[in-house]
PDBQT receptor file of N, H, CA, C and O in Angstrom, charges set to zero:
ATOM      1  N   MET A   1       0.814  -1.168   0.000  1.00  0.00    +0.000 N 
ATOM      2  CA  MET A   1       0.000   0.000   0.000  1.00  0.00    +0.000 C 
ATOM      3  C   MET A   1       0.869   1.247   0.000  1.00  0.00    +0.000 C 
ATOM      4  O   MET A   1       0.569   2.225  -0.685  1.00  0.00    +0.000 OA
ATOM      5  N   ALA A   2       1.929   1.205   0.760  1.00  0.00    +0.000 N 
ATOM      6  H   ALA A   2       2.172   0.410   1.316  1.00  0.00    +0.000 HD
ATOM      7  CA  ALA A   2       2.821   2.360   0.816  1.00  0.00    +0.000 C 
ATOM      8  C   ALA A   2       3.467   2.606  -0.545  1.00  0.00    +0.000 C 
ATOM      9  O   ALA A   2       3.658   3.753  -0.946  1.00  0.00    +0.000 OA
ATOM     10  N   VAL A   3       3.803   1.523  -1.256  1.00  0.00    +0.000 N 
ATOM     11  H   VAL A   3       3.647   0.591  -0.929  1.00  0.00    +0.000 HD
ATOM     12  CA  VAL A   3       4.422   1.680  -2.578  1.00  0.00    +0.000 C 
ATOM     13  C   VAL A   3       3.444   2.345  -3.537  1.00  0.00    +0.000 C 
ATOM     14  O   VAL A   3       3.831   3.226  -4.304  1.00  0.00    +0.000 OA
ATOM     15  N   LEU A   4       2.179   1.932  -3.500  1.00  0.00    +0.000 N 
ATOM     16  H   LEU A   4       1.865   1.216  -2.877  1.00  0.00    +0.000 HD
ATOM     17  CA  LEU A   4       1.183   2.565  -4.375  1.00  0.00    +0.000 C 
ATOM     18  C   LEU A   4       1.011   4.041  -4.031  1.00  0.00    +0.000 C 
ATOM     19  O   LEU A   4       0.884   4.877  -4.925  1.00  0.00    +0.000 OA
ATOM     20  N   ASN A   5       1.008   4.358  -2.758  1.00  0.00    +0.000 N 
ATOM     21  H   ASN A   5       1.111   3.678  -2.031  1.00  0.00    +0.000 HD
ATOM     22  CA  ASN A   5       0.887   5.739  -2.331  1.00  0.00    +0.000 C 
ATOM     23  C   ASN A   5       2.084   6.567  -2.795  1.00  0.00    +0.000 C 
ATOM     24  O   ASN A   5       1.922   7.673  -3.310  1.00  0.00    +0.000 OA
ATOM     25  N   LEU A   6       3.281   6.021  -2.610  1.00  0.00    +0.000 N 
ATOM     26  H   LEU A   6       3.413   5.122  -2.192  1.00  0.00    +0.000 HD
ATOM     27  CA  LEU A   6       4.484   6.740  -3.051  1.00  0.00    +0.000 C 
ATOM     28  C   LEU A   6       4.520   6.923  -4.565  1.00  0.00    +0.000 C 
ATOM     29  O   LEU A   6       4.936   7.972  -5.056  1.00  0.00    +0.000 OA
ATOM     30  N   MET A   7       4.089   5.915  -5.297  1.00  0.00    +0.000 N 
ATOM     31  H   MET A   7       3.751   5.062  -4.898  1.00  0.00    +0.000 HD
ATOM     32  CA  MET A   7       4.087   6.042  -6.763  1.00  0.00    +0.000 C 
ATOM     33  C   MET A   7       3.076   7.095  -7.209  1.00  0.00    +0.000 C 
ATOM     34  O   MET A   7       3.325   7.819  -8.173  1.00  0.00    +0.000 OA
ATOM     35  N   GLY A   8       1.939   7.187  -6.519  1.00  0.00    +0.000 N 
ATOM     36  H   GLY A   8       1.737   6.598  -5.737  1.00  0.00    +0.000 HD
ATOM     37  CA  GLY A   8       0.952   8.222  -6.841  1.00  0.00    +0.000 C 
ATOM     38  C   GLY A   8       1.493   9.613  -6.588  1.00  0.00    +0.000 C 
ATOM     39  O   GLY A   8       1.314  10.516  -7.405  1.00  0.00    +0.000 OA
ATOM     40  N   ILE A   9       2.151   9.785  -5.460  1.00  0.00    +0.000 N 
ATOM     41  H   ILE A   9       2.296   9.051  -4.796  1.00  0.00    +0.000 HD
ATOM     42  CA  ILE A   9       2.745  11.094  -5.146  1.00  0.00    +0.000 C 
ATOM     43  C   ILE A   9       3.852  11.433  -6.136  1.00  0.00    +0.000 C 
ATOM     44  O   ILE A   9       3.958  12.571  -6.592  1.00  0.00    +0.000 OA
ATOM     45  N   TRP A  10       4.674  10.439  -6.467  1.00  0.00    +0.000 N 
ATOM     46  H   TRP A  10       4.588   9.515  -6.097  1.00  0.00    +0.000 HD
ATOM     47  CA  TRP A  10       5.778  10.661  -7.403  1.00  0.00    +0.000 C 
ATOM     48  C   TRP A  10       5.255  11.057  -8.780  1.00  0.00    +0.000 C 
ATOM     49  O   TRP A  10       5.797  11.961  -9.416  1.00  0.00    +0.000 OA
ATOM     50  N   SER A  11       4.184  10.372  -9.247  1.00  0.00    +0.000 N 
ATOM     51  H   SER A  11       3.743   9.639  -8.730  1.00  0.00    +0.000 HD
ATOM     52  CA  SER A  11       3.638  10.718 -10.562  1.00  0.00    +0.000 C 
ATOM     53  C   SER A  11       2.948  12.086 -10.533  1.00  0.00    +0.000 C 
ATOM     54  O   SER A  11       3.007  12.818 -11.520  1.00  0.00    +0.000 OA
ATOM     55  N   ALA A  12       2.301  12.442  -9.430  1.00  0.00    +0.000 N 
ATOM     56  H   ALA A  12       2.253  11.847  -8.628  1.00  0.00    +0.000 HD
ATOM     57  CA  ALA A  12       1.669  13.759  -9.323  1.00  0.00    +0.000 C 
ATOM     58  C   ALA A  12       2.725  14.864  -9.333  1.00  0.00    +0.000 C 
ATOM     59  O   ALA A  12       2.528  15.914  -9.946  1.00  0.00    +0.000 OA
ATOM     60  N   LEU A  13       3.841  14.623  -8.652  1.00  0.00    +0.000 N 
ATOM     61  H   LEU A  13       4.001  13.771  -8.153  1.00  0.00    +0.000 HD
ATOM     62  CA  LEU A  13       4.927  15.608  -8.696  1.00  0.00    +0.000 C 
ATOM     63  C   LEU A  13       5.525  15.700 -10.093  1.00  0.00    +0.000 C 
ATOM     64  O   LEU A  13       5.956  16.772 -10.517  1.00  0.00    +0.000 OA
ATOM     65  N   GLY A  14       5.551  14.578 -10.810  1.00  0.00    +0.000 N 
ATOM     66  H   GLY A  14       5.201  13.707 -10.465  1.00  0.00    +0.000 HD
ATOM     67  CA  GLY A  14       6.050  14.594 -12.187  1.00  0.00    +0.000 C 
ATOM     68  C   GLY A  14       5.166  15.429 -13.095  1.00  0.00    +0.000 C 
ATOM     69  O   GLY A  14       5.661  16.107 -13.995  1.00  0.00    +0.000 OA
ATOM     70  N   LEU A  15       3.859  15.384 -12.865  1.00  0.00    +0.000 N 
ATOM     71  H   LEU A  15       3.457  14.834 -12.134  1.00  0.00    +0.000 HD
ATOM     72  CA  LEU A  15       2.950  16.215 -13.660  1.00  0.00    +0.000 C 
ATOM     73  C   LEU A  15       3.179  17.704 -13.397  1.00  0.00    +0.000 C 
ATOM     74  O   LEU A  15       2.923  18.541 -14.262  1.00  0.00    +0.000 OA
ATOM     75  N   LEU A  16       3.656  18.019 -12.215  1.00  0.00    +0.000 N 
ATOM     76  H   LEU A  16       3.864  17.339 -11.513  1.00  0.00    +0.000 HD
ATOM     77  CA  LEU A  16       3.954  19.413 -11.877  1.00  0.00    +0.000 C 
ATOM     78  C   LEU A  16       5.394  19.795 -12.233  1.00  0.00    +0.000 C 
ATOM     79  O   LEU A  16       5.858  20.878 -11.875  1.00  0.00    +0.000 OA
ATOM     80  N   SER A  17       6.088  18.916 -12.927  1.00  0.00    +0.000 N 
ATOM     81  H   SER A  17       5.711  18.037 -13.218  1.00  0.00    +0.000 HD
ATOM     82  CA  SER A  17       7.480  19.105 -13.338  1.00  0.00    +0.000 C 
ATOM     83  C   SER A  17       8.429  19.222 -12.154  1.00  0.00    +0.000 C 
ATOM     84  O   SER A  17       9.435  19.927 -12.227  1.00  0.00    +0.000 OA
ATOM     85  N   VAL A  18       8.114  18.542 -11.082  1.00  0.00    +0.000 N 
ATOM     86  H   VAL A  18       7.296  17.969 -11.023  1.00  0.00    +0.000 HD
ATOM     87  CA  VAL A  18       8.990  18.475  -9.918  1.00  0.00    +0.000 C 
ATOM     88  C   VAL A  18       9.457  17.028  -9.817  1.00  0.00    +0.000 C 
ATOM     89  O   VAL A  18       8.684  16.147  -9.440  1.00  0.00    +0.000 OA
ATOM     90  N   TRP A  19      10.711  16.786 -10.151  1.00  0.00    +0.000 N 
ATOM     91  H   TRP A  19      11.339  17.501 -10.457  1.00  0.00    +0.000 HD
ATOM     92  CA  TRP A  19      11.215  15.416 -10.142  1.00  0.00    +0.000 C 
ATOM     93  C   TRP A  19      11.972  15.165  -8.844  1.00  0.00    +0.000 C 
ATOM     94  O   TRP A  19      12.971  15.822  -8.553  1.00  0.00    +0.000 OA
ATOM     95  N   ALA A  20      11.492  14.233  -8.095  1.00  0.00    +0.000 N 
ATOM     96  H   ALA A  20      10.679  13.700  -8.331  1.00  0.00    +0.000 HD
ATOM     97  CA  ALA A  20      12.105  13.901  -6.814  1.00  0.00    +0.000 C 
ATOM     98  C   ALA A  20      12.393  12.400  -6.785  1.00  0.00    +0.000 C 
ATOM     99  O   ALA A  20      11.598  11.593  -7.266  1.00  0.00    +0.000 OA
ATOM    100  N   GLY A  21      13.510  12.053  -6.228  1.00  0.00    +0.000 N 
ATOM    101  H   GLY A  21      14.156  12.708  -5.837  1.00  0.00    +0.000 HD
ATOM    102  CA  GLY A  21      13.851  10.650  -6.091  1.00  0.00    +0.000 C 
ATOM    103  C   GLY A  21      13.175  10.044  -4.865  1.00  0.00    +0.000 C 
ATOM    104  O   GLY A  21      12.884  10.740  -3.892  1.00  0.00    +0.000 OA
ATOM    105  N   ILE A  22      12.936   8.765  -4.926  1.00  0.00    +0.000 N 
ATOM    106  H   ILE A  22      13.172   8.200  -5.717  1.00  0.00    +0.000 HD
ATOM    107  CA  ILE A  22      12.348   8.072  -3.792  1.00  0.00    +0.000 C 
ATOM    108  C   ILE A  22      13.488   7.518  -2.945  1.00  0.00    +0.000 C 
ATOM    109  O   ILE A  22      14.302   6.728  -3.424  1.00  0.00    +0.000 OA
ATOM    110  N   GLU A  23      13.538   7.933  -1.699  1.00  0.00    +0.000 N 
ATOM    111  H   GLU A  23      12.877   8.574  -1.310  1.00  0.00    +0.000 HD
ATOM    112  CA  GLU A  23      14.580   7.471  -0.786  1.00  0.00    +0.000 C 
ATOM    113  C   GLU A  23      13.948   6.579   0.273  1.00  0.00    +0.000 C 
ATOM    114  O   GLU A  23      12.959   6.947   0.907  1.00  0.00    +0.000 OA
ATOM    115  N   ILE A  24      14.526   5.421   0.449  1.00  0.00    +0.000 N 
ATOM    116  H   ILE A  24      15.329   5.122  -0.066  1.00  0.00    +0.000 HD
ATOM    117  CA  ILE A  24      14.021   4.466   1.422  1.00  0.00    +0.000 C 
ATOM    118  C   ILE A  24      14.951   4.459   2.624  1.00  0.00    +0.000 C 
ATOM    119  O   ILE A  24      16.156   4.273   2.460  1.00  0.00    +0.000 OA
ATOM    120  N   PRO A  25      14.423   4.656   3.834  1.00  0.00    +0.000 N 
ATOM    121  CA  PRO A  25      15.263   4.647   5.043  1.00  0.00    +0.000 C 
ATOM    122  C   PRO A  25      15.622   3.205   5.427  1.00  0.00    +0.000 C 
ATOM    123  O   PRO A  25      14.926   2.577   6.224  1.00  0.00    +0.000 OA
ATOM    124  N   TRP A  26      16.712   2.690   4.854  1.00  0.00    +0.000 N 
ATOM    125  H   TRP A  26      17.278   3.201   4.206  1.00  0.00    +0.000 HD
ATOM    126  CA  TRP A  26      17.070   1.282   5.029  1.00  0.00    +0.000 C 
ATOM    127  C   TRP A  26      17.392   0.928   6.469  1.00  0.00    +0.000 C 
ATOM    128  O   TRP A  26      17.107  -0.187   6.905  1.00  0.00    +0.000 OA
ATOM    129  N   VAL A  27      17.977   1.847   7.212  1.00  0.00    +0.000 N 
ATOM    130  H   VAL A  27      18.209   2.753   6.857  1.00  0.00    +0.000 HD
ATOM    131  CA  VAL A  27      18.325   1.556   8.605  1.00  0.00    +0.000 C 
ATOM    132  C   VAL A  27      17.057   1.363   9.435  1.00  0.00    +0.000 C 
ATOM    133  O   VAL A  27      16.952   0.399  10.193  1.00  0.00    +0.000 OA
ATOM    134  N   ALA A  28      16.109   2.261   9.298  1.00  0.00    +0.000 N 
ATOM    135  H   ALA A  28      16.194   3.045   8.682  1.00  0.00    +0.000 HD
ATOM    136  CA  ALA A  28      14.855   2.154  10.040  1.00  0.00    +0.000 C 
ATOM    137  C   ALA A  28      14.062   0.927   9.600  1.00  0.00    +0.000 C 
ATOM    138  O   ALA A  28      13.461   0.241  10.426  1.00  0.00    +0.000 OA
ATOM    139  N   LEU A  29      14.064   0.659   8.315  1.00  0.00    +0.000 N 
ATOM    140  H   LEU A  29      14.553   1.216   7.644  1.00  0.00    +0.000 HD
ATOM    141  CA  LEU A  29      13.363  -0.519   7.800  1.00  0.00    +0.000 C 
ATOM    142  C   LEU A  29      13.995  -1.798   8.323  1.00  0.00    +0.000 C 
ATOM    143  O   LEU A  29      13.285  -2.724   8.714  1.00  0.00    +0.000 OA
ATOM    144  N   GLY A  30      15.318  -1.861   8.335  1.00  0.00    +0.000 N 
ATOM    145  H   GLY A  30      15.895  -1.109   8.017  1.00  0.00    +0.000 HD
ATOM    146  CA  GLY A  30      16.018  -3.037   8.853  1.00  0.00    +0.000 C 
ATOM    147  C   GLY A  30      15.787  -3.226  10.340  1.00  0.00    +0.000 C 
ATOM    148  O   GLY A  30      15.616  -4.355  10.801  1.00  0.00    +0.000 OA
ATOM    149  N   ALA A  31      15.780  -2.138  11.098  1.00  0.00    +0.000 N 
ATOM    150  H   ALA A  31      15.918  -1.221  10.724  1.00  0.00    +0.000 HD
ATOM    151  CA  ALA A  31      15.533  -2.234  12.543  1.00  0.00    +0.000 C 
ATOM    152  C   ALA A  31      14.114  -2.717  12.820  1.00  0.00    +0.000 C 
ATOM    153  O   ALA A  31      13.896  -3.506  13.740  1.00  0.00    +0.000 OA
ATOM    154  N   THR A  32      13.172  -2.261  12.051  1.00  0.00    +0.000 N 
ATOM    155  H   THR A  32      13.349  -1.620  11.304  1.00  0.00    +0.000 HD
ATOM    156  CA  THR A  32      11.784  -2.696  12.224  1.00  0.00    +0.000 C 
ATOM    157  C   THR A  32      11.616  -4.169  11.903  1.00  0.00    +0.000 C 
ATOM    158  O   THR A  32      10.940  -4.892  12.635  1.00  0.00    +0.000 OA
ATOM    159  N   VAL A  33      12.226  -4.620  10.813  1.00  0.00    +0.000 N 
ATOM    160  H   VAL A  33      12.775  -4.032  10.219  1.00  0.00    +0.000 HD
ATOM    161  CA  VAL A  33      12.148  -6.033  10.447  1.00  0.00    +0.000 C 
ATOM    162  C   VAL A  33      12.828  -6.903  11.500  1.00  0.00    +0.000 C 
ATOM    163  O   VAL A  33      12.319  -7.971  11.843  1.00  0.00    +0.000 OA
ATOM    164  N   ALA A  34      13.965  -6.460  12.011  1.00  0.00    +0.000 N 
ATOM    165  H   ALA A  34      14.378  -5.593  11.733  1.00  0.00    +0.000 HD
ATOM    166  CA  ALA A  34      14.670  -7.221  13.045  1.00  0.00    +0.000 C 
ATOM    167  C   ALA A  34      13.851  -7.301  14.329  1.00  0.00    +0.000 C 
ATOM    168  O   ALA A  34      13.780  -8.362  14.949  1.00  0.00    +0.000 OA
ATOM    169  N   ALA A  35      13.238  -6.202  14.733  1.00  0.00    +0.000 N 
ATOM    170  H   ALA A  35      13.295  -5.340  14.229  1.00  0.00    +0.000 HD
ATOM    171  CA  ALA A  35      12.413  -6.206  15.944  1.00  0.00    +0.000 C 
ATOM    172  C   ALA A  35      11.208  -7.124  15.782  1.00  0.00    +0.000 C 
ATOM    173  O   ALA A  35      10.846  -7.847  16.710  1.00  0.00    +0.000 OA
ATOM    174  N   CYS A  36      10.593  -7.098  14.618  1.00  0.00    +0.000 N 
ATOM    175  H   CYS A  36      10.887  -6.511  13.863  1.00  0.00    +0.000 HD
ATOM    176  CA  CYS A  36       9.449  -7.989  14.358  1.00  0.00    +0.000 C 
ATOM    177  C   CYS A  36       9.881  -9.447  14.368  1.00  0.00    +0.000 C 
ATOM    178  O   CYS A  36       9.154 -10.304  14.870  1.00  0.00    +0.000 OA
ATOM    179  N   ALA A  37      11.045  -9.738  13.824  1.00  0.00    +0.000 N 
ATOM    180  H   ALA A  37      11.636  -9.042  13.416  1.00  0.00    +0.000 HD
ATOM    181  CA  ALA A  37      11.547 -11.117  13.819  1.00  0.00    +0.000 C 
ATOM    182  C   ALA A  37      11.825 -11.609  15.229  1.00  0.00    +0.000 C 
ATOM    183  O   ALA A  37      11.502 -12.748  15.566  1.00  0.00    +0.000 OA
ATOM    184  N   VAL A  38      12.422 -10.759  16.051  1.00  0.00    +0.000 N 
ATOM    185  H   VAL A  38      12.684  -9.834  15.777  1.00  0.00    +0.000 HD
ATOM    186  CA  VAL A  38      12.700 -11.143  17.445  1.00  0.00    +0.000 C 
ATOM    187  C   VAL A  38      11.403 -11.402  18.198  1.00  0.00    +0.000 C 
ATOM    188  O   VAL A  38      11.295 -12.392  18.922  1.00  0.00    +0.000 OA
ATOM    189  N   LEU A  39      10.421 -10.526  18.037  1.00  0.00    +0.000 N 
ATOM    190  H   LEU A  39      10.509  -9.722  17.449  1.00  0.00    +0.000 HD
ATOM    191  CA  LEU A  39       9.143 -10.728  18.704  1.00  0.00    +0.000 C 
ATOM    192  C   LEU A  39       8.431 -11.980  18.213  1.00  0.00    +0.000 C 
ATOM    193  O   LEU A  39       7.794 -12.674  19.005  1.00  0.00    +0.000 OA
ATOM    194  N   ALA A  40       8.527 -12.279  16.933  1.00  0.00    +0.000 N 
ATOM    195  H   ALA A  40       9.045 -11.716  16.289  1.00  0.00    +0.000 HD
ATOM    196  CA  ALA A  40       7.894 -13.479  16.390  1.00  0.00    +0.000 C 
ATOM    197  C   ALA A  40       8.541 -14.738  16.942  1.00  0.00    +0.000 C 
ATOM    198  O   ALA A  40       7.841 -15.692  17.281  1.00  0.00    +0.000 OA
ATOM    199  N   VAL A  41       9.853 -14.757  17.038  1.00  0.00    +0.000 N 
ATOM    200  H   VAL A  41      10.422 -13.982  16.762  1.00  0.00    +0.000 HD
ATOM    201  CA  VAL A  41      10.545 -15.932  17.574  1.00  0.00    +0.000 C 
ATOM    202  C   VAL A  41      10.205 -16.124  19.045  1.00  0.00    +0.000 C 
ATOM    203  O   VAL A  41       9.931 -17.243  19.480  1.00  0.00    +0.000 OA
ATOM    204  N   ILE A  42      10.222 -15.045  19.809  1.00  0.00    +0.000 N 
ATOM    205  H   ILE A  42      10.445 -14.137  19.456  1.00  0.00    +0.000 HD
ATOM    206  CA  ILE A  42       9.888 -15.145  21.229  1.00  0.00    +0.000 C 
ATOM    207  C   ILE A  42       8.441 -15.607  21.405  1.00  0.00    +0.000 C 
ATOM    208  O   ILE A  42       8.153 -16.437  22.268  1.00  0.00    +0.000 OA
ATOM    209  N   SER A  43       7.537 -15.076  20.593  1.00  0.00    +0.000 N 
ATOM    210  H   SER A  43       7.771 -14.403  19.892  1.00  0.00    +0.000 HD
ATOM    211  CA  SER A  43       6.130 -15.445  20.694  1.00  0.00    +0.000 C 
ATOM    212  C   SER A  43       5.873 -16.887  20.292  1.00  0.00    +0.000 C 
ATOM    213  O   SER A  43       4.858 -17.460  20.687  1.00  0.00    +0.000 OA
ATOM    214  N   ALA A  44       6.754 -17.478  19.527  1.00  0.00    +0.000 N 
ATOM    215  H   ALA A  44       7.579 -17.012  19.207  1.00  0.00    +0.000 HD
ATOM    216  CA  ALA A  44       6.594 -18.877  19.138  1.00  0.00    +0.000 C 
ATOM    217  C   ALA A  44       7.315 -19.823  20.093  1.00  0.00    +0.000 C 
ATOM    218  O   ALA A  44       6.803 -20.899  20.403  1.00  0.00    +0.000 OA
ATOM    219  N   VAL A  45       8.487 -19.436  20.556  1.00  0.00    +0.000 N 
ATOM    220  H   VAL A  45       8.903 -18.562  20.305  1.00  0.00    +0.000 HD
ATOM    221  CA  VAL A  45       9.313 -20.337  21.360  1.00  0.00    +0.000 C 
ATOM    222  C   VAL A  45       8.811 -20.444  22.799  1.00  0.00    +0.000 C 
ATOM    223  O   VAL A  45       8.792 -21.541  23.357  1.00  0.00    +0.000 OA
ATOM    224  N   VAL A  46       8.410 -19.349  23.402  1.00  0.00    +0.000 N 
ATOM    225  H   VAL A  46       8.425 -18.457  22.949  1.00  0.00    +0.000 HD
ATOM    226  CA  VAL A  46       7.991 -19.383  24.809  1.00  0.00    +0.000 C 
ATOM    227  C   VAL A  46       6.762 -20.276  25.015  1.00  0.00    +0.000 C 
ATOM    228  O   VAL A  46       6.802 -21.132  25.899  1.00  0.00    +0.000 OA
ATOM    229  N   PRO A  47       5.679 -20.127  24.255  1.00  0.00    +0.000 N 
ATOM    230  CA  PRO A  47       4.540 -21.022  24.461  1.00  0.00    +0.000 C 
ATOM    231  C   PRO A  47       4.871 -22.487  24.138  1.00  0.00    +0.000 C 
ATOM    232  O   PRO A  47       4.392 -23.399  24.811  1.00  0.00    +0.000 OA
ATOM    233  N   ALA A  48       5.684 -22.700  23.114  1.00  0.00    +0.000 N 
ATOM    234  H   ALA A  48       6.073 -21.959  22.567  1.00  0.00    +0.000 HD
ATOM    235  CA  ALA A  48       6.063 -24.075  22.783  1.00  0.00    +0.000 C 
ATOM    236  C   ALA A  48       6.891 -24.690  23.899  1.00  0.00    +0.000 C 
ATOM    237  O   ALA A  48       6.691 -25.854  24.245  1.00  0.00    +0.000 OA
ATOM    238  N   GLY A  49       7.806 -23.937  24.461  1.00  0.00    +0.000 N 
ATOM    239  H   GLY A  49       7.969 -22.992  24.179  1.00  0.00    +0.000 HD
ATOM    240  CA  GLY A  49       8.618 -24.437  25.563  1.00  0.00    +0.000 C 
ATOM    241  C   GLY A  49       7.781 -24.736  26.794  1.00  0.00    +0.000 C 
ATOM    242  O   GLY A  49       8.000 -25.741  27.471  1.00  0.00    +0.000 OA
ATOM    243  N   LEU A  50       6.820 -23.862  27.086  1.00  0.00    +0.000 N 
ATOM    244  H   LEU A  50       6.643 -23.046  26.536  1.00  0.00    +0.000 HD
ATOM    245  CA  LEU A  50       5.958 -24.091  28.238  1.00  0.00    +0.000 C 
ATOM    246  C   LEU A  50       5.055 -25.304  28.039  1.00  0.00    +0.000 C 
ATOM    247  O   LEU A  50       4.804 -26.052  28.983  1.00  0.00    +0.000 OA
ATOM    248  N   SER A  51       4.573 -25.498  26.829  1.00  0.00    +0.000 N 
ATOM    249  H   SER A  51       4.777 -24.890  26.062  1.00  0.00    +0.000 HD
ATOM    250  CA  SER A  51       3.694 -26.648  26.590  1.00  0.00    +0.000 C 
ATOM    251  C   SER A  51       4.464 -27.958  26.597  1.00  0.00    +0.000 C 
ATOM    252  O   SER A  51       3.884 -29.001  26.896  1.00  0.00    +0.000 OA
ATOM    253  N   LEU A  52       5.746 -27.937  26.277  1.00  0.00    +0.000 N 
ATOM    254  H   LEU A  52       6.218 -27.090  26.034  1.00  0.00    +0.000 HD
ATOM    255  CA  LEU A  52       6.540 -29.165  26.297  1.00  0.00    +0.000 C 
ATOM    256  C   LEU A  52       6.960 -29.561  27.711  1.00  0.00    +0.000 C 
ATOM    257  O   LEU A  52       7.422 -30.682  27.924  1.00  0.00    +0.000 OA
ATOM    258  N   ARG A  53       6.809 -28.668  28.669  1.00  0.00    +0.000 N 
ATOM    259  H   ARG A  53       6.434 -27.757  28.497  1.00  0.00    +0.000 HD
ATOM    260  CA  ARG A  53       7.180 -28.998  30.045  1.00  0.00    +0.000 C 
ATOM    261  C   ARG A  53       6.127 -29.880  30.710  1.00  0.00    +0.000 C 
ATOM    262  O   ARG A  53       6.419 -30.540  31.708  1.00  0.00    +0.000 OA
ATOM    263  N   ARG A  54       4.917 -29.901  30.178  1.00  0.00    +0.000 N 
ATOM    264  H   ARG A  54       4.680 -29.365  29.368  1.00  0.00    +0.000 HD
ATOM    265  CA  ARG A  54       3.843 -30.710  30.745  1.00  0.00    +0.000 C 
ATOM    266  C   ARG A  54       3.589 -31.923  29.868  1.00  0.00    +0.000 C 
ATOM    267  O   ARG A  54       3.963 -31.962  28.696  1.00  0.00    +0.000 OA
ATOM    268  N   ARG A  55       2.951 -32.896  30.460  1.00  0.00    +0.000 N 
ATOM    269  H   ARG A  55       2.647 -32.864  31.412  1.00  0.00    +0.000 HD
ATOM    270  CA  ARG A  55       2.553 -34.058  29.674  1.00  0.00    +0.000 C 
ATOM    271  C   ARG A  55       1.335 -33.704  28.841  1.00  0.00    +0.000 C 
ATOM    272  O   ARG A  55       0.574 -32.809  29.211  1.00  0.00    +0.000 OA
ATOM    273  N   ALA A  56       1.142 -34.378  27.743  1.00  0.00    +0.000 N 
ATOM    274  H   ALA A  56       1.761 -35.105  27.444  1.00  0.00    +0.000 HD
ATOM    275  CA  ALA A  56       0.027 -34.080  26.846  1.00  0.00    +0.000 C 
ATOM    276  C   ALA A  56      -1.311 -34.301  27.507  1.00  0.00    +0.000 C 
ATOM    277  O   ALA A  56      -2.269 -33.581  27.224  1.00  0.00    +0.000 OA
ATOM    278  N   VAL A  57      -1.394 -35.293  28.391  1.00  0.00    +0.000 N 
ATOM    279  H   VAL A  57      -0.616 -35.877  28.620  1.00  0.00    +0.000 HD
ATOM    280  CA  VAL A  57      -2.660 -35.588  29.062  1.00  0.00    +0.000 C 
ATOM    281  C   VAL A  57      -3.024 -34.446  30.004  1.00  0.00    +0.000 C 
ATOM    282  O   VAL A  57      -4.203 -34.117  30.128  1.00  0.00    +0.000 OA
ATOM    283  N   GLU A  58      -2.054 -33.835  30.668  1.00  0.00    +0.000 N 
ATOM    284  H   GLU A  58      -1.096 -34.103  30.567  1.00  0.00    +0.000 HD
ATOM    285  CA  GLU A  58      -2.338 -32.722  31.562  1.00  0.00    +0.000 C 
ATOM    286  C   GLU A  58      -2.801 -31.498  30.783  1.00  0.00    +0.000 C 
ATOM    287  O   GLU A  58      -3.673 -30.760  31.240  1.00  0.00    +0.000 OA
ATOM    288  N   SER A  59      -2.225 -31.286  29.624  1.00  0.00    +0.000 N 
ATOM    289  H   SER A  59      -1.515 -31.886  29.253  1.00  0.00    +0.000 HD
ATOM    290  CA  SER A  59      -2.611 -30.128  28.809  1.00  0.00    +0.000 C 
ATOM    291  C   SER A  59      -4.042 -30.265  28.313  1.00  0.00    +0.000 C 
ATOM    292  O   SER A  59      -4.759 -29.272  28.191  1.00  0.00    +0.000 OA
ATOM    293  N   ALA A  60      -4.459 -31.504  28.025  1.00  0.00    +0.000 N 
ATOM    294  H   ALA A  60      -3.876 -32.311  28.124  1.00  0.00    +0.000 HD
ATOM    295  CA  ALA A  60      -5.809 -31.732  27.524  1.00  0.00    +0.000 C 
ATOM    296  C   ALA A  60      -6.840 -31.712  28.633  1.00  0.00    +0.000 C 
ATOM    297  O   ALA A  60      -8.035 -31.603  28.356  1.00  0.00    +0.000 OA
ATOM    298  N   GLY A  61      -6.415 -31.815  29.872  1.00  0.00    +0.000 N 
ATOM    299  H   GLY A  61      -5.445 -31.904  30.097  1.00  0.00    +0.000 HD
ATOM    300  CA  GLY A  61      -7.352 -31.803  30.984  1.00  0.00    +0.000 C 
ATOM    301  C   GLY A  61      -8.006 -33.153  31.231  1.00  0.00    +0.000 C 
ATOM    302  O   GLY A  61      -9.028 -33.227  31.914  1.00  0.00    +0.000 OA
ATOM    303  N   VAL A  62      -7.443 -34.208  30.695  1.00  0.00    +0.000 N 
ATOM    304  H   VAL A  62      -6.613 -34.148  30.140  1.00  0.00    +0.000 HD
ATOM    305  CA  VAL A  62      -7.990 -35.562  30.864  1.00  0.00    +0.000 C 
ATOM    306  C   VAL A  62      -7.346 -36.203  32.071  1.00  0.00    +0.000 C 
ATOM    307  O   VAL A  62      -6.129 -36.153  32.248  1.00  0.00    +0.000 OA
ATOM    308  N   GLN A  63      -8.171 -36.799  32.891  1.00  0.00    +0.000 N 
ATOM    309  H   GLN A  63      -9.160 -36.840  32.747  1.00  0.00    +0.000 HD
ATOM    310  CA  GLN A  63      -7.629 -37.498  34.052  1.00  0.00    +0.000 C 
ATOM    311  C   GLN A  63      -7.449 -38.975  33.734  1.00  0.00    +0.000 C 
ATOM    312  O   GLN A  63      -8.265 -39.581  33.039  1.00  0.00    +0.000 OA
ATOM    313  N   GLU A  64      -6.382 -39.534  34.249  1.00  0.00    +0.000 N 
ATOM    314  H   GLU A  64      -5.719 -39.041  34.814  1.00  0.00    +0.000 HD
ATOM    315  CA  GLU A  64      -6.108 -40.948  33.973  1.00  0.00    +0.000 C 
ATOM    316  C   GLU A  64      -6.887 -41.837  34.915  1.00  0.00    +0.000 C 
ATOM    317  O   GLU A  64      -6.785 -43.061  34.834  1.00  0.00    +0.000 OA
TER     318      GLU A  64
């Protein structure tokens, strides 16, 4: 969606004879992707680790 928005703005500026380059903030983009990856790994590993500490029968709530 952001790419479509940027292309619309870029083409509108071109119609006004104002040519501007599109600059992507790679450092901020990389930091955001890294933070999302860390949160995704933590969100997957912690519940999986906690569920593996119990027996499957206890997790299901079935009594033997």
